[in-house]
KOLTORVO-70870 format. One record per residue (C-alpha): residue in one letter; x, y, z. Coordinates in steps of 0.02 Angstrom, whole numbers, plus 50000, padded with zeros to 5 digits. Example, Ala and Ser with C-alpha at 12.3 -4.5 7.8 and 13.67 -1.06 7.14 Angstrom:
BEGIN
A506154977550390/S506844994750357/
//
This chain:
BEGIN
X473204790454104/X472824807154174/X471034804754203/X470034788754228/X469304779854090/X467594783254143/X467904801654188/X468374805053972/X467264815753889/X466874810553720/X465634821153573/X464524808653476/X463864816653292/X462644804053242/X463774786853201/X465504793353245/X466434798553404/X467364809853431/X469074809253515/X469774822353650/X471144832553541/X472624829453676/X472154810353666/X473184799153589/X472914782553523/X473654773253640/X472394780253773/X470924777253640/X471234759653604/X471224757753810/X469774766653823/X468744757353684/X469474741853768/X468664749153945/X466964751253865/X466944735353770/X467214727553936/X465824740754024/X464844735953904/X464714716053939/X464324718054108/X462684714154157/X461424724554225/X459464722654279/X457964729354183/X456414734554257/X455094743854145/X453114749754190/X451774754154113/X450144760554152/X449094746654061/X448224728754072/X449474717754058/X448894709853910/X448934723653808/X450484731753879/X451054712653826/X450254713353653/X450874730653623/X452634724353669/X452284711253538/X451974722453397/X453514732453440/X454644719053423/X453484714753254/X453894734253203/X455754735553245/X456514717653180/X455214714153063/X454354700153148/X454034696253335/X455274678853378/X455744675353551/X456484662053600/X457224651453740/X457984656153890/X459364644153974/X458844641654162/X460024631254291/X458994619954349/X459384604454471/X460104591454332/X460954607354250/X460584618154126/X458704619454026/X457934626053892/X456304634753944/X455094639453784/X454274656153810/X452474654153855/X451164661853723/X449544667553765/X448104668953643/X447434687253673/X445594692453625/X445994709353526/X444264710153459/X442584699353457/X443044682353394/X444734688453347/X446334682253436/X448324685953441/X449754676253521/X450584686253638/X452364679753731/X452304678253916/X453384674254034/X455384674554009/X456024674853837/X457444682353724/X457274693553586/X458364692653439/X459694705953440/X459724708853616/X461134697853753/X460084692253889/X458374689953957/X456694699153966/X455244693054061/X453424701154047/X452154701554196/X451274712854293/X451254718954478/X450024712654605/X450384726354745/X450074740354627/X448504751854651/X448244751354468/X448414740054312/X450284737054276/X451194728154149/X453134725854164/X454444719454086/X456144714854190/X457504705654145/X459554703554137/X460434709253977/X462194717353941/X462164735453972/X462654737953787/X461004733953732/X460114744153867/X459734754953730/X458794745853627/X457764742253745/X457474757853792/X456934759153600/X455814745253618/X455054752153770/X454744766753673/X453694761353543/X452994748453670/X452154764953743/X451584770453584/X450944758353518/X449864755553693/X449394775053662/X448834769553442/X448624752653431/X447664748953615/X446584733853634/X445384739853750/X445254760053742/X443634763153643/X442914746353678/X441694737453769/X441974722753873/X441734713454055/X442804715654171/X443204703854317/X444764710154453/X444534694554573/X446414687954522/X446834703654630/X446244693654773/X446964678454718/X448564685654740/X448944677354548/X448904682954382/X448324670254235/X448604675654084/X447514662253996/X446004666554100/X446124683954173/X445604695054060/X444244706253991/X442824700253924/X442174707753743/X440264712753739/X439404704453603/X438464721553553/X437734715953401/X436244707053429/X435814723453540/X434564731953443/X434504751153495/X432614753653434/X432004737553582/X432484750953735/X430954758453738/X430254770853907/X428854782553936/X429514798353862/X430034806654028/X431124792754089/X431814791253918/X432264809653921/X433074808254106/X434084795054026/X434684805053888/X435024818953990/X436154810854144/X437084799154030/X436964799653854/X437104818153791/X438954817753865/X439344802753801/X438854811353612/X439404827753668/X441064827853734/X441664842153655/X440104853453660/X440144850553850/X442234850453885/X442024869253777/X440504872653907/X441404867354062/X440364853854104/X441304838854207/X441204822054105/X441584815454290/X439864809654334/X438794799154456/X437084789854386/X436024776254483/X434864766454385/X433534762254513/X431994746854475/X431444731254487/X432044715854417/X431624715854198/X431454734854174/X432834736154068/X434494740954179/X435334730754094/X434864732653895/X435164751753970/X437014743753994/X437084737753825/X436444754353720/X437604763253832/X439034754353763/X438444755853593/X438314774053626/X439984775353701/X441134764153573/X440224774253436/X440814789053503/X442714784553566/X442154781253761/X442704764153833/X441534753653918/X441884743754054/X440424732254133/X441284724354330/X440294710254376/X440394714854572/X440544732954638/X442014728554774/X442814733154620/X442544749054578/X444224755654642/X445184746354517/X443904747854377/X444174768054400/X445924765254393/X445614754554248/X444504767554181/X445794784054211/X447154772054108/X445694769753966/X444654788653961/X443544793553923/X442744779153982/X441034772854064/X441134761254216/X439514751654241/X439054742154388/X437654732354441/X436704727554604/X437674743154722/X436434738254848/X437654722054878/X438774733854968/X437584750654994/X436274743455098/X436034746255279/X437284755155406/X439114761155343/X440344745855338/X442254746755276/X441664741855096/X440294753755096/X441514768155167/X442884763055027/X441424762854908/X441024782954929/X442894786754950/X443254781454782/X441674791054713/X442304807154793/X444094801254748/X445194817254721/X446024808154562/X444514805854459/X443834825454507/X444384829654334/X444274816054240/X443264809754110/X442764793454183/X440704791054216/X440064780754347/X438254771754332/X437784758554483/X436234750054460/X434924743554618/X433504735254607/X432634740254793/X433194760054813/X432164759854959/X433634750155053/X435214761854991/X436244770955123/X435784788155102/X437784793455120/X437894786754929/X436374793754864/X436814814954919/X437404827154789/X438904827954721/X439374807554723/X437724807654619/X437484816754482/X435514809654433/X434464794954498/X433484790154383/X432064775254403/X431544763954273/X429544759554314/X428354747654248/X427874753354078/X426174760054035/X424774754453881/X425684764453785/X427614759853830/X426784743353816/X426264743653634/X427744752553573/X428994736853662/X427744723953561/X427864731853404/X429944735053443/X430044714053507/X429014708053334/X430064720553203/X429694713653053/X428494697053102/X427224708553173/X425894709953043/X425654728453001/X423684728353016/X423914721353186/X423184733653348/X424144728353495/X423034741953599/X422094726953699/X423954718653746/X424654732853790/X423114736953903/X423404719253990/X425304721453994/X425284741054070/X426204739854250/X427434726354200/X429114725754148/X429934725553985/X430744709054015/X428734702054045/X428414710253864/X429904702953772/X429164685653864/X427574689253783/X428114690653592/X429204675953608/X427784664853640/X426394672753531/X427814667453404/X427324649353425/X425644652553386/X426124655653192/X426834637053212/X425094632753153/X425244641852996/X426944642052956/X428734647753017/X428774661952921/X427024668752957/X426804688053033/X426134688053214/X424264695453202/X423474703153352/X422814686753402/X424474677753409/X424924692153517/X423554690453635/X423784671053656/X425484675053681/X424834686453814/X423754673353868/X424964662053908/X425944672854040/X424214673954153/X424984665954283/X426694672754264/X425784691654281/X424854688354421/X426504681954526/X427594696354451/X426024708554496/X425354699854656/X425104722054723/X424454726754572/X422484728254514/X421944711354433/X422154717154240/X420494712954148/X420094694454078/X421164694653893/X419914687453807/X418384701453834/X419874716453830/X420214711353660/X418364709453630/X418094725753681/X419224734853576/X419014725253419/X417374723253394/X416434733153493/X415504734953652/X414054727653594/X414884712353530/X415404711053689/X413904713053789/X413234699153686/X414884689253729/X414554690653897/X412674684153872/X413174670453786/X414334664653927/X413024671054051/X412284651054145/X410604646754106/X409334651654249/X408854636354314/X406964631754286/
//
C-alpha cells in the first residue's frame, strides 16, 4: 500500500465509516484487520477526579447503573503463586445521608461490556482529596471508559454525597499513608435534635454572630452582587460551655438550608486539607475547634502552616468561610489575629440575668409552667455558661418526679435544680462575687421584702439568757 495503515484517514458519519475514494476493497479489508488488532491491544487507564474518594466511587457506581441499567461488577483473575485466581471486588457500605447507606465497589473489578479490569482508589500524595480509576483494558473499549468517566463527573456535580451537607471530617489517614474506605469517611452531623431557639445570647453577641457568619450564609447572592467577598475568617472565643459548639451546630443547620457545605474538622492541623476539600464542595464553612492547640506561644512550623493556609492564594476569591474557636483568646499568637486573616473576633461571654432567664425557658421548652417566674433563678445563674444553665434545667426535672412524669416545671422546681448545683456554680465561678443565697432570692422576688425580713428574723438564733 502507498500509505501506512495508521496514516489512512477515514471520515465518520454517525455509525458509518466513509472510506477514501481511491482505496480498493482489498486495502479496506487489510486496514480493517489491522484496526481490529489495534483495538485488542492492552492500554492503561488513569483517570483522576477532584473529589473525596468515596464520593467518586459512588458516582462511578451510579454511572454504571445509568449506562448499563445495573451496577454489576464481576471478579477479576489475578495470577498468584498457585496459578490464576478470581478476586471479587470489595463492596463498601458508604453513608450517603444520616442513617442511609449504599454499597459501592472498591478495589479491582470488571465492568460488563469492557474487556479488562478497572480499579478504584485514591492518590495519597495528592495535595487535595482525589478519586482515581486505574486499569488495563483493550484499546477498543477506551471510548466506553471515557463515556463512563464523563458521566461520573456529571453525577458528582449533580448528586454528590457531601455537597450541601454537614459532616465531621478526619484526615488522619494521610498520616497513616493508607486509605481505608470502611473507616476513613466523613461522619454526617446529627442535627435533628439541635434547636435553633436554644442558642441564646445577649443582643450584642447575637448581632455580631449574625454579621460575621450568618448574613453571608443566608444572603450569599446579595453579597456577591455587592462585591462582598465570601472568603471569611471568624474566631469564636469563650470559656468552656459558653456556646461555641452549639453555635457550630446552628451554623451547620443554616449552611445546609442555604446550600452551603459544612465541614467540622477534628484537628486544627488538618485545616490545609480541609480547605482543599471545601474548595471542591463550596460554598463551604470549615469549622475548627481549639485552634489554640497550634496557635499559642511563639511561632512554630505548624503555626506558620496554619497562617499560610489562611492566607492561601487559592482561597482568596473562593467561597469558603473558616470559623475557628478558642477557650483562651489571651494565649493566641497575635499573628493570627490581625485583620485580613480574621474578619471578626466574637467573644461568647457568660450570660447576664435576662439572658439566663431566656435560656431557662428555651431549655425547659413545653415542660415549663406558663406561670413560672424565673427571675430569681436568672439572678443566681447570671455570670455562668449556657451549659451550666442547661444542667440546672435537667436537675429541675427530677423535682417534678415527686408529682408525676409529665408534670410541668414550676419556679420552685427550677430553684431546686439550681440549688442542687450550688457547689458546681461556686467551683466554676471562683473569681466572681458569691451569688446571693438561692432561697433568700426566691423569697425576695416572689413574696416581697417584708416576708424576707420576717423569714430572716425567724432564722436568726435566739439571744442567750
